[in-house]
C-alpha atoms as an extended CHARMM CRD file, in Angstrom:
* protein
*
       252  EXT
         1         1  UNK       CA            -52.5120000000      -99.0930000000       22.3450000000  PROA      1               0.0000000000
         2         2  UNK       CA            -54.1020000000      -95.6540000000       22.1930000000  PROA      2               0.0000000000
         3         3  UNK       CA            -52.7030000000      -94.6830000000       25.5950000000  PROA      3               0.0000000000
         4         4  UNK       CA            -49.2860000000      -95.9320000000       24.5570000000  PROA      4               0.0000000000
         5         5  UNK       CA            -49.3730000000      -93.6250000000       21.5360000000  PROA      5               0.0000000000
         6         6  UNK       CA            -50.4860000000      -90.6840000000       23.6810000000  PROA      6               0.0000000000
         7         7  UNK       CA            -47.7260000000      -91.3880000000       26.2320000000  PROA      7               0.0000000000
         8         8  UNK       CA            -45.1090000000      -91.6300000000       23.5010000000  PROA      8               0.0000000000
         9         9  UNK       CA            -46.3100000000      -88.3780000000       21.9600000000  PROA      9               0.0000000000
        10        10  UNK       CA            -46.1720000000      -86.6600000000       25.3570000000  PROA      10              0.0000000000
        11        11  UNK       CA            -42.5990000000      -87.8200000000       25.8950000000  PROA      11              0.0000000000
        12        12  UNK       CA            -41.5930000000      -86.5210000000       22.4620000000  PROA      12              0.0000000000
        13        13  UNK       CA            -43.0960000000      -83.0910000000       23.2320000000  PROA      13              0.0000000000
        14        14  UNK       CA            -41.3470000000      -83.0300000000       26.6160000000  PROA      14              0.0000000000
        15        15  UNK       CA            -37.9940000000      -83.9380000000       25.1040000000  PROA      15              0.0000000000
        16        16  UNK       CA            -38.1630000000      -81.4110000000       22.2730000000  PROA      16              0.0000000000
        17        17  UNK       CA            -39.2840000000      -78.6120000000       24.6050000000  PROA      17              0.0000000000
        18        18  UNK       CA            -36.3940000000      -78.9950000000       27.0500000000  PROA      18              0.0000000000
        19        19  UNK       CA            -34.0230000000      -75.9970000000       26.8380000000  PROA      19              0.0000000000
        20        20  UNK       CA            -30.7400000000      -76.6470000000       25.0390000000  PROA      20              0.0000000000
        21        21  UNK       CA            -27.5760000000      -76.5840000000       27.1080000000  PROA      21              0.0000000000
        22        22  UNK       CA            -26.0680000000      -73.1170000000       27.0500000000  PROA      22              0.0000000000
        23        23  UNK       CA            -22.4910000000      -72.0310000000       27.5410000000  PROA      23              0.0000000000
        24        24  UNK       CA            -21.5790000000      -69.9130000000       30.5130000000  PROA      24              0.0000000000
        25        25  UNK       CA            -19.7140000000      -66.6890000000       29.8120000000  PROA      25              0.0000000000
        26        26  UNK       CA            -16.5260000000      -68.2540000000       31.1790000000  PROA      26              0.0000000000
        27        27  UNK       CA            -16.8810000000      -71.3310000000       28.9580000000  PROA      27              0.0000000000
        28        28  UNK       CA            -17.6600000000      -69.1930000000       25.9240000000  PROA      28              0.0000000000
        29        29  UNK       CA            -14.6370000000      -66.9490000000       26.4640000000  PROA      29              0.0000000000
        30        30  UNK       CA            -12.3240000000      -69.9210000000       26.9450000000  PROA      30              0.0000000000
        31        31  UNK       CA            -13.1820000000      -70.9510000000       23.3770000000  PROA      31              0.0000000000
        32        32  UNK       CA            -13.2660000000      -67.5890000000       21.5850000000  PROA      32              0.0000000000
        33        33  UNK       CA            -10.8300000000      -65.2480000000       23.3370000000  PROA      33              0.0000000000
        34        34  UNK       CA             -8.7670000000      -65.1410000000       20.1480000000  PROA      34              0.0000000000
        35        35  UNK       CA            -11.7240000000      -63.5740000000       18.3240000000  PROA      35              0.0000000000
        36        36  UNK       CA            -13.7330000000      -61.6330000000       20.9160000000  PROA      36              0.0000000000
        37        37  UNK       CA            -11.9040000000      -58.6070000000       22.3240000000  PROA      37              0.0000000000
        38        38  UNK       CA            -14.0140000000      -58.4380000000       25.4920000000  PROA      38              0.0000000000
        39        39  UNK       CA            -13.2170000000      -62.0830000000       26.2480000000  PROA      39              0.0000000000
        40        40  UNK       CA             -9.5710000000      -61.4650000000       25.4210000000  PROA      40              0.0000000000
        41        41  UNK       CA             -9.1880000000      -58.9780000000       28.2930000000  PROA      41              0.0000000000
        42        42  UNK       CA             -8.9050000000      -61.6870000000       30.9460000000  PROA      42              0.0000000000
        43        43  UNK       CA             -6.6210000000      -63.8930000000       28.8740000000  PROA      43              0.0000000000
        44        44  UNK       CA             -4.2420000000      -61.3900000000       27.2810000000  PROA      44              0.0000000000
        45        45  UNK       CA             -3.8110000000      -59.2170000000       30.3730000000  PROA      45              0.0000000000
        46        46  UNK       CA             -3.1950000000      -62.0400000000       32.8160000000  PROA      46              0.0000000000
        47        47  UNK       CA             -0.0620000000      -61.7870000000       34.9400000000  PROA      47              0.0000000000
        48        48  UNK       CA              1.5070000000      -64.5940000000       32.8980000000  PROA      48              0.0000000000
        49        49  UNK       CA              1.0070000000      -62.8180000000       29.5580000000  PROA      49              0.0000000000
        50        50  UNK       CA              2.0240000000      -59.4140000000       30.9070000000  PROA      50              0.0000000000
        51        51  UNK       CA              5.2510000000      -60.8400000000       32.3170000000  PROA      51              0.0000000000
        52        52  UNK       CA              6.2130000000      -62.0240000000       28.8140000000  PROA      52              0.0000000000
        53        53  UNK       CA              6.5850000000      -58.3900000000       27.6530000000  PROA      53              0.0000000000
        54        54  UNK       CA              8.6950000000      -57.3540000000       30.6600000000  PROA      54              0.0000000000
        55        55  UNK       CA             11.8980000000      -56.8240000000       28.6660000000  PROA      55              0.0000000000
        56        56  UNK       CA             10.1890000000      -54.1300000000       26.5770000000  PROA      56              0.0000000000
        57        57  UNK       CA              7.9580000000      -52.7160000000       29.3120000000  PROA      57              0.0000000000
        58        58  UNK       CA             10.8540000000      -52.0220000000       31.6720000000  PROA      58              0.0000000000
        59        59  UNK       CA             12.4190000000      -49.6810000000       29.1150000000  PROA      59              0.0000000000
        60        60  UNK       CA              9.2090000000      -47.6610000000       28.7930000000  PROA      60              0.0000000000
        61        61  UNK       CA              8.4910000000      -46.7250000000       32.3830000000  PROA      61              0.0000000000
        62        62  UNK       CA              8.1090000000      -42.9590000000       32.6390000000  PROA      62              0.0000000000
        63        63  UNK       CA              7.8870000000      -40.4380000000       35.4500000000  PROA      63              0.0000000000
        64        64  UNK       CA              4.1480000000      -41.0820000000       35.6600000000  PROA      64              0.0000000000
        65        65  UNK       CA              1.4820000000      -42.9360000000       33.6750000000  PROA      65              0.0000000000
        66        66  UNK       CA              1.1050000000      -40.0760000000       31.1770000000  PROA      66              0.0000000000
        67        67  UNK       CA              4.8110000000      -40.2190000000       30.4560000000  PROA      67              0.0000000000
        68        68  UNK       CA              4.7070000000      -44.0240000000       30.2540000000  PROA      68              0.0000000000
        69        69  UNK       CA              1.8170000000      -43.8980000000       27.7700000000  PROA      69              0.0000000000
        70        70  UNK       CA              3.7740000000      -41.4470000000       25.6200000000  PROA      70              0.0000000000
        71        71  UNK       CA              6.8310000000      -43.7150000000       25.6300000000  PROA      71              0.0000000000
        72        72  UNK       CA              4.7230000000      -46.7420000000       24.7150000000  PROA      72              0.0000000000
        73        73  UNK       CA              3.1950000000      -45.0310000000       21.6650000000  PROA      73              0.0000000000
        74        74  UNK       CA              6.6100000000      -43.7900000000       20.6110000000  PROA      74              0.0000000000
        75        75  UNK       CA              8.0650000000      -47.3140000000       20.8760000000  PROA      75              0.0000000000
        76        76  UNK       CA              5.1710000000      -48.8310000000       18.9270000000  PROA      76              0.0000000000
        77        77  UNK       CA              5.6010000000      -46.2960000000       16.1410000000  PROA      77              0.0000000000
        78        78  UNK       CA              9.2970000000      -47.1100000000       15.8470000000  PROA      78              0.0000000000
        79        79  UNK       CA              9.0880000000      -50.9200000000       16.1760000000  PROA      79              0.0000000000
        80        80  UNK       CA              5.7180000000      -52.0210000000       14.8000000000  PROA      80              0.0000000000
        81        81  UNK       CA              3.9660000000      -51.7730000000       11.4640000000  PROA      81              0.0000000000
        82        82  UNK       CA              0.3080000000      -52.1020000000       10.5970000000  PROA      82              0.0000000000
        83        83  UNK       CA             -0.5690000000      -55.5200000000        9.1680000000  PROA      83              0.0000000000
        84        84  UNK       CA             -2.6590000000      -54.5720000000        6.1190000000  PROA      84              0.0000000000
        85        85  UNK       CA             -2.7460000000      -58.1550000000        4.8780000000  PROA      85              0.0000000000
        86        86  UNK       CA             -4.3590000000      -59.3390000000        8.1020000000  PROA      86              0.0000000000
        87        87  UNK       CA             -6.7030000000      -56.3490000000        8.1840000000  PROA      87              0.0000000000
        88        88  UNK       CA             -8.0400000000      -57.2560000000        4.7250000000  PROA      88              0.0000000000
        89        89  UNK       CA             -9.0400000000      -60.7540000000        5.8220000000  PROA      89              0.0000000000
        90        90  UNK       CA            -12.7650000000      -61.2980000000        6.4870000000  PROA      90              0.0000000000
        91        91  UNK       CA            -13.7800000000      -60.8270000000       10.1250000000  PROA      91              0.0000000000
        92        92  UNK       CA            -14.2220000000      -64.0380000000       12.1360000000  PROA      92              0.0000000000
        93        93  UNK       CA            -17.7200000000      -65.4590000000       12.4330000000  PROA      93              0.0000000000
        94        94  UNK       CA            -18.5340000000      -67.0800000000       15.7820000000  PROA      94              0.0000000000
        95        95  UNK       CA            -21.3670000000      -69.6120000000       15.7360000000  PROA      95              0.0000000000
        96        96  UNK       CA            -22.6570000000      -71.0370000000       19.0320000000  PROA      96              0.0000000000
        97        97  UNK       CA            -24.5850000000      -74.3140000000       18.9020000000  PROA      97              0.0000000000
        98        98  UNK       CA            -25.5260000000      -75.3620000000       22.3990000000  PROA      98              0.0000000000
        99        99  UNK       CA            -22.2420000000      -76.1560000000       24.1200000000  PROA      99              0.0000000000
       100       100  UNK       CA            -20.2930000000      -76.1590000000       20.8790000000  PROA      100             0.0000000000
       101       101  UNK       CA            -18.6020000000      -73.1100000000       19.3610000000  PROA      101             0.0000000000
       102       102  UNK       CA            -17.3590000000      -72.8960000000       15.8010000000  PROA      102             0.0000000000
       103       103  UNK       CA            -15.2610000000      -70.0640000000       14.3860000000  PROA      103             0.0000000000
       104       104  UNK       CA            -15.2380000000      -69.4030000000       10.6560000000  PROA      104             0.0000000000
       105       105  UNK       CA            -12.7270000000      -67.1420000000        8.8820000000  PROA      105             0.0000000000
       106       106  UNK       CA            -10.2860000000      -67.4410000000       11.7660000000  PROA      106             0.0000000000
       107       107  UNK       CA             -7.3000000000      -65.7480000000       10.1130000000  PROA      107             0.0000000000
       108       108  UNK       CA             -7.9240000000      -62.4000000000       11.7910000000  PROA      108             0.0000000000
       109       109  UNK       CA             -7.3090000000      -63.6190000000       15.3150000000  PROA      109             0.0000000000
       110       110  UNK       CA             -6.1870000000      -61.4810000000       18.2490000000  PROA      110             0.0000000000
       111       111  UNK       CA             -2.4750000000      -61.7850000000       18.9530000000  PROA      111             0.0000000000
       112       112  UNK       CA             -1.0650000000      -61.9420000000       22.4500000000  PROA      112             0.0000000000
       113       113  UNK       CA              1.0550000000      -58.8940000000       23.3700000000  PROA      113             0.0000000000
       114       114  UNK       CA              4.1960000000      -61.0250000000       23.1530000000  PROA      114             0.0000000000
       115       115  UNK       CA              3.2240000000      -62.3280000000       19.7030000000  PROA      115             0.0000000000
       116       116  UNK       CA              2.7970000000      -58.7680000000       18.4610000000  PROA      116             0.0000000000
       117       117  UNK       CA              6.2940000000      -57.8760000000       19.6340000000  PROA      117             0.0000000000
       118       118  UNK       CA              7.7410000000      -60.9880000000       17.9750000000  PROA      118             0.0000000000
       119       119  UNK       CA              5.9070000000      -60.4150000000       14.6920000000  PROA      119             0.0000000000
       120       120  UNK       CA              6.5890000000      -56.6870000000       14.6840000000  PROA      120             0.0000000000
       121       121  UNK       CA              3.1530000000      -55.9790000000       13.2560000000  PROA      121             0.0000000000
       122       122  UNK       CA             -0.5370000000      -56.2310000000       13.9800000000  PROA      122             0.0000000000
       123       123  UNK       CA             -3.9470000000      -54.6410000000       13.5420000000  PROA      123             0.0000000000
       124       124  UNK       CA             -5.8270000000      -52.3660000000       15.9230000000  PROA      124             0.0000000000
       125       125  UNK       CA             -6.7510000000      -55.0570000000       18.4570000000  PROA      125             0.0000000000
       126       126  UNK       CA             -3.1480000000      -56.2700000000       18.5720000000  PROA      126             0.0000000000
       127       127  UNK       CA             -1.8280000000      -52.7470000000       19.1620000000  PROA      127             0.0000000000
       128       128  UNK       CA             -4.4710000000      -52.1080000000       21.8290000000  PROA      128             0.0000000000
       129       129  UNK       CA             -3.7140000000      -55.2270000000       23.8700000000  PROA      129             0.0000000000
       130       130  UNK       CA              0.0250000000      -54.6890000000       23.6420000000  PROA      130             0.0000000000
       131       131  UNK       CA             -0.4620000000      -51.1120000000       24.8810000000  PROA      131             0.0000000000
       132       132  UNK       CA             -2.6080000000      -52.3220000000       27.7840000000  PROA      132             0.0000000000
       133       133  UNK       CA             -0.0800000000      -55.0060000000       28.7320000000  PROA      133             0.0000000000
       134       134  UNK       CA              2.8150000000      -52.5230000000       28.7200000000  PROA      134             0.0000000000
       135       135  UNK       CA              0.7810000000      -50.1160000000       30.8390000000  PROA      135             0.0000000000
       136       136  UNK       CA             -0.1880000000      -52.8340000000       33.3130000000  PROA      136             0.0000000000
       137       137  UNK       CA              3.3940000000      -54.0130000000       33.7600000000  PROA      137             0.0000000000
       138       138  UNK       CA              4.3480000000      -50.4560000000       34.7130000000  PROA      138             0.0000000000
       139       139  UNK       CA              1.5470000000      -50.1370000000       37.2510000000  PROA      139             0.0000000000
       140       140  UNK       CA             -0.7610000000      -48.0350000000       35.0650000000  PROA      140             0.0000000000
       141       141  UNK       CA             -4.4310000000      -48.8420000000       34.6680000000  PROA      141             0.0000000000
       142       142  UNK       CA             -5.5170000000      -48.9940000000       31.0560000000  PROA      142             0.0000000000
       143       143  UNK       CA             -8.8830000000      -49.4530000000       29.3990000000  PROA      143             0.0000000000
       144       144  UNK       CA            -10.1000000000      -50.9490000000       26.1380000000  PROA      144             0.0000000000
       145       145  UNK       CA            -12.0150000000      -48.5960000000       23.8300000000  PROA      145             0.0000000000
       146       146  UNK       CA            -14.5460000000      -50.0310000000       21.3790000000  PROA      146             0.0000000000
       147       147  UNK       CA            -15.3700000000      -47.6450000000       18.5180000000  PROA      147             0.0000000000
       148       148  UNK       CA            -18.1630000000      -47.9050000000       15.9660000000  PROA      148             0.0000000000
       149       149  UNK       CA            -18.6000000000      -45.6090000000       12.9740000000  PROA      149             0.0000000000
       150       150  UNK       CA            -21.6080000000      -44.2850000000       11.1230000000  PROA      150             0.0000000000
       151       151  UNK       CA            -22.3690000000      -46.0720000000        7.8330000000  PROA      151             0.0000000000
       152       152  UNK       CA            -19.4860000000      -48.4910000000        8.3540000000  PROA      152             0.0000000000
       153       153  UNK       CA            -19.7480000000      -52.0820000000        9.5810000000  PROA      153             0.0000000000
       154       154  UNK       CA            -16.0560000000      -52.2180000000       10.4230000000  PROA      154             0.0000000000
       155       155  UNK       CA            -15.3480000000      -51.1140000000       13.9820000000  PROA      155             0.0000000000
       156       156  UNK       CA            -12.1290000000      -50.1300000000       15.7050000000  PROA      156             0.0000000000
       157       157  UNK       CA            -10.3820000000      -50.8490000000       19.0070000000  PROA      157             0.0000000000
       158       158  UNK       CA             -7.8830000000      -48.7430000000       20.9420000000  PROA      158             0.0000000000
       159       159  UNK       CA             -6.5070000000      -48.3530000000       24.4660000000  PROA      159             0.0000000000
       160       160  UNK       CA             -6.9960000000      -45.4960000000       26.9190000000  PROA      160             0.0000000000
       161       161  UNK       CA             -5.7970000000      -44.1300000000       30.2480000000  PROA      161             0.0000000000
       162       162  UNK       CA             -7.5640000000      -41.8410000000       32.6940000000  PROA      162             0.0000000000
       163       163  UNK       CA             -5.8070000000      -38.5280000000       33.4490000000  PROA      163             0.0000000000
       164       164  UNK       CA             -7.3830000000      -36.0530000000       35.8930000000  PROA      164             0.0000000000
       165       165  UNK       CA            -10.8770000000      -37.2920000000       35.0630000000  PROA      165             0.0000000000
       166       166  UNK       CA            -10.3880000000      -37.3390000000       31.2770000000  PROA      166             0.0000000000
       167       167  UNK       CA             -9.8470000000      -40.4310000000       29.1760000000  PROA      167             0.0000000000
       168       168  UNK       CA             -6.9650000000      -40.1990000000       26.7360000000  PROA      168             0.0000000000
       169       169  UNK       CA             -7.0970000000      -42.5760000000       23.7630000000  PROA      169             0.0000000000
       170       170  UNK       CA             -3.8230000000      -44.2950000000       22.8450000000  PROA      170             0.0000000000
       171       171  UNK       CA             -4.2530000000      -45.3640000000       19.2490000000  PROA      171             0.0000000000
       172       172  UNK       CA             -1.0630000000      -46.7830000000       17.7140000000  PROA      172             0.0000000000
       173       173  UNK       CA              0.6510000000      -43.4440000000       17.1250000000  PROA      173             0.0000000000
       174       174  UNK       CA              1.4960000000      -40.2610000000       18.9890000000  PROA      174             0.0000000000
       175       175  UNK       CA             -0.0670000000      -38.1730000000       20.3360000000  PROA      175             0.0000000000
       176       176  UNK       CA             -2.6600000000      -39.3800000000       22.8410000000  PROA      176             0.0000000000
       177       177  UNK       CA             -6.0860000000      -37.8620000000       22.1060000000  PROA      177             0.0000000000
       178       178  UNK       CA             -8.7310000000      -36.5510000000       24.4550000000  PROA      178             0.0000000000
       179       179  UNK       CA            -12.2740000000      -37.6140000000       23.3720000000  PROA      179             0.0000000000
       180       180  UNK       CA            -13.0750000000      -34.3860000000       21.5080000000  PROA      180             0.0000000000
       181       181  UNK       CA             -9.8310000000      -34.3870000000       19.5330000000  PROA      181             0.0000000000
       182       182  UNK       CA            -10.2270000000      -38.0960000000       18.8500000000  PROA      182             0.0000000000
       183       183  UNK       CA            -13.6280000000      -37.4490000000       17.2870000000  PROA      183             0.0000000000
       184       184  UNK       CA            -12.1310000000      -34.6650000000       15.1440000000  PROA      184             0.0000000000
       185       185  UNK       CA             -9.1850000000      -36.8620000000       14.1900000000  PROA      185             0.0000000000
       186       186  UNK       CA            -11.5110000000      -39.4700000000       12.7020000000  PROA      186             0.0000000000
       187       187  UNK       CA            -13.5880000000      -36.8000000000       10.9590000000  PROA      187             0.0000000000
       188       188  UNK       CA            -10.4210000000      -35.6220000000        9.2540000000  PROA      188             0.0000000000
       189       189  UNK       CA             -9.8010000000      -39.2380000000        8.2180000000  PROA      189             0.0000000000
       190       190  UNK       CA            -13.2270000000      -39.3800000000        6.5830000000  PROA      190             0.0000000000
       191       191  UNK       CA            -15.0900000000      -41.3150000000        9.2920000000  PROA      191             0.0000000000
       192       192  UNK       CA            -17.6300000000      -40.1390000000       11.8410000000  PROA      192             0.0000000000
       193       193  UNK       CA            -17.6690000000      -41.9420000000       15.1700000000  PROA      193             0.0000000000
       194       194  UNK       CA            -21.1330000000      -43.2110000000       16.0710000000  PROA      194             0.0000000000
       195       195  UNK       CA            -20.1290000000      -44.1400000000       19.6040000000  PROA      195             0.0000000000
       196       196  UNK       CA            -17.0740000000      -45.0200000000       21.6250000000  PROA      196             0.0000000000
       197       197  UNK       CA            -17.3190000000      -47.2140000000       24.7060000000  PROA      197             0.0000000000
       198       198  UNK       CA            -14.8380000000      -47.7450000000       27.5250000000  PROA      198             0.0000000000
       199       199  UNK       CA            -14.8210000000      -51.3140000000       28.8320000000  PROA      199             0.0000000000
       200       200  UNK       CA            -14.3370000000      -51.3720000000       32.5940000000  PROA      200             0.0000000000
       201       201  UNK       CA            -14.5780000000      -54.5720000000       34.6030000000  PROA      201             0.0000000000
       202       202  UNK       CA            -16.7940000000      -56.2630000000       32.0260000000  PROA      202             0.0000000000
       203       203  UNK       CA            -19.1240000000      -53.2610000000       31.8030000000  PROA      203             0.0000000000
       204       204  UNK       CA            -19.2210000000      -50.5860000000       29.1150000000  PROA      204             0.0000000000
       205       205  UNK       CA            -19.3820000000      -46.8360000000       29.6600000000  PROA      205             0.0000000000
       206       206  UNK       CA            -20.2100000000      -44.4550000000       26.8500000000  PROA      206             0.0000000000
       207       207  UNK       CA            -17.4030000000      -41.9970000000       26.1600000000  PROA      207             0.0000000000
       208       208  UNK       CA            -18.4710000000      -38.3520000000       25.8570000000  PROA      208             0.0000000000
       209       209  UNK       CA            -16.8670000000      -37.2630000000       22.5880000000  PROA      209             0.0000000000
       210       210  UNK       CA            -17.5470000000      -33.5820000000       23.2690000000  PROA      210             0.0000000000
       211       211  UNK       CA            -15.1960000000      -33.5350000000       26.2720000000  PROA      211             0.0000000000
       212       212  UNK       CA            -11.7720000000      -31.9950000000       25.8800000000  PROA      212             0.0000000000
       213       213  UNK       CA             -8.8860000000      -31.6650000000       28.3050000000  PROA      213             0.0000000000
       214       214  UNK       CA             -7.8770000000      -28.3060000000       29.7650000000  PROA      214             0.0000000000
       215       215  UNK       CA             -4.1070000000      -28.3920000000       29.8710000000  PROA      215             0.0000000000
       216       216  UNK       CA             -2.2010000000      -26.5920000000       32.6010000000  PROA      216             0.0000000000
       217       217  UNK       CA              1.0270000000      -24.6490000000       32.0330000000  PROA      217             0.0000000000
       218       218  UNK       CA              2.9180000000      -27.6470000000       33.4100000000  PROA      218             0.0000000000
       219       219  UNK       CA              1.1550000000      -29.9310000000       30.9050000000  PROA      219             0.0000000000
       220       220  UNK       CA              2.1170000000      -27.6050000000       28.0580000000  PROA      220             0.0000000000
       221       221  UNK       CA              5.7640000000      -27.5280000000       29.1320000000  PROA      221             0.0000000000
       222       222  UNK       CA              5.8240000000      -31.3240000000       29.4750000000  PROA      222             0.0000000000
       223       223  UNK       CA              4.2570000000      -31.7640000000       26.0370000000  PROA      223             0.0000000000
       224       224  UNK       CA              6.7270000000      -29.2930000000       24.4880000000  PROA      224             0.0000000000
       225       225  UNK       CA              9.6530000000      -31.2020000000       25.9870000000  PROA      225             0.0000000000
       226       226  UNK       CA              8.3200000000      -34.5460000000       24.7380000000  PROA      226             0.0000000000
       227       227  UNK       CA              7.7100000000      -33.1500000000       21.2500000000  PROA      227             0.0000000000
       228       228  UNK       CA             11.2660000000      -31.7890000000       21.0460000000  PROA      228             0.0000000000
       229       229  UNK       CA             12.6570000000      -35.1690000000       22.1500000000  PROA      229             0.0000000000
       230       230  UNK       CA             10.4790000000      -37.0060000000       19.6540000000  PROA      230             0.0000000000
       231       231  UNK       CA             11.4290000000      -34.7870000000       16.7050000000  PROA      231             0.0000000000
       232       232  UNK       CA             15.1120000000      -35.0320000000       17.6020000000  PROA      232             0.0000000000
       233       233  UNK       CA             14.8270000000      -38.8260000000       17.6660000000  PROA      233             0.0000000000
       234       234  UNK       CA             13.4870000000      -38.5830000000       14.1010000000  PROA      234             0.0000000000
       235       235  UNK       CA             16.5800000000      -36.6430000000       13.0210000000  PROA      235             0.0000000000
       236       236  UNK       CA             15.0900000000      -33.1470000000       13.1860000000  PROA      236             0.0000000000
       237       237  UNK       CA             17.0550000000      -30.5410000000       15.1200000000  PROA      237             0.0000000000
       238       238  UNK       CA             15.7940000000      -27.4890000000       16.9450000000  PROA      238             0.0000000000
       239       239  UNK       CA             16.5490000000      -24.1750000000       15.2190000000  PROA      239             0.0000000000
       240       240  UNK       CA             18.6040000000      -22.0290000000       17.6090000000  PROA      240             0.0000000000
       241       241  UNK       CA             16.7520000000      -18.9330000000       16.3800000000  PROA      241             0.0000000000
       242       242  UNK       CA             13.4940000000      -20.2630000000       17.8440000000  PROA      242             0.0000000000
       243       243  UNK       CA             14.1570000000      -18.9590000000       21.3290000000  PROA      243             0.0000000000
       244       244  UNK       CA             11.1420000000      -16.6870000000       21.6120000000  PROA      244             0.0000000000
       245       245  UNK       CA              7.4190000000      -16.6720000000       20.9420000000  PROA      245             0.0000000000
       246       246  UNK       CA              7.7530000000      -14.6850000000       17.6790000000  PROA      246             0.0000000000
       247       247  UNK       CA              9.4830000000      -15.9800000000       14.5540000000  PROA      247             0.0000000000
       248       248  UNK       CA             12.6380000000      -13.9830000000       13.7830000000  PROA      248             0.0000000000
       249       249  UNK       CA             12.8000000000      -11.9920000000       10.5080000000  PROA      249             0.0000000000
       250       250  UNK       CA             13.5170000000      -14.1030000000        7.4480000000  PROA      250             0.0000000000
       251       251  UNK       CA             12.4880000000      -17.3980000000        9.0660000000  PROA      251             0.0000000000
       252       252  UNK       CA              9.5090000000      -19.0150000000        7.3240000000  PROA      252             0.0000000000
């Protein structure tokens, strides 16, 4: 009887000490890609999902990827609005229990690029994935940017492209920002970036926020042309007197 008790006790210890079944990364992402932006990369930027935005993407192809990125931000500004109601919902809570995954507060899910176009609105993750899908359709490599702020639990997500060794952040509105100007932009908005990470192939690279972009004369001319076109599309016309580098007398 004694040995039976000891054997039973040993089996109980063995059973309770066995490691619980754990989800693989692939299994985890298949369950939570609507709520985890790193998981969403494989799902929302698949060829199938990207093809769904073809009708919009084809209209936004520029001379190069810089021009395409500009056109994408311009289109998003004109056709999308920020979804404040969704943004005010509590963030989703993902709870993993062995092989089971439960998501609480699921209202703030990540939309597919096509869903964002159909709804005409979204929050930062929705804008970012739509931007990346439109870039990918037009043969441009885009990157997801994960931003965290000092003294603020709420993070931020944007898209980016690489131009002559410098990442340019594409964040819902014109213009694109180099890292240094992006840092200053958020300072002016009352937030200080703690860190910004570029997600590349499942790995993260810290973005140097002190790095700016040295524009060439050609860049300046291209930017000037795009700005004129943008302002004209907003109903503002160029003053014919502004044909030099100095303001003419009487023009304020």
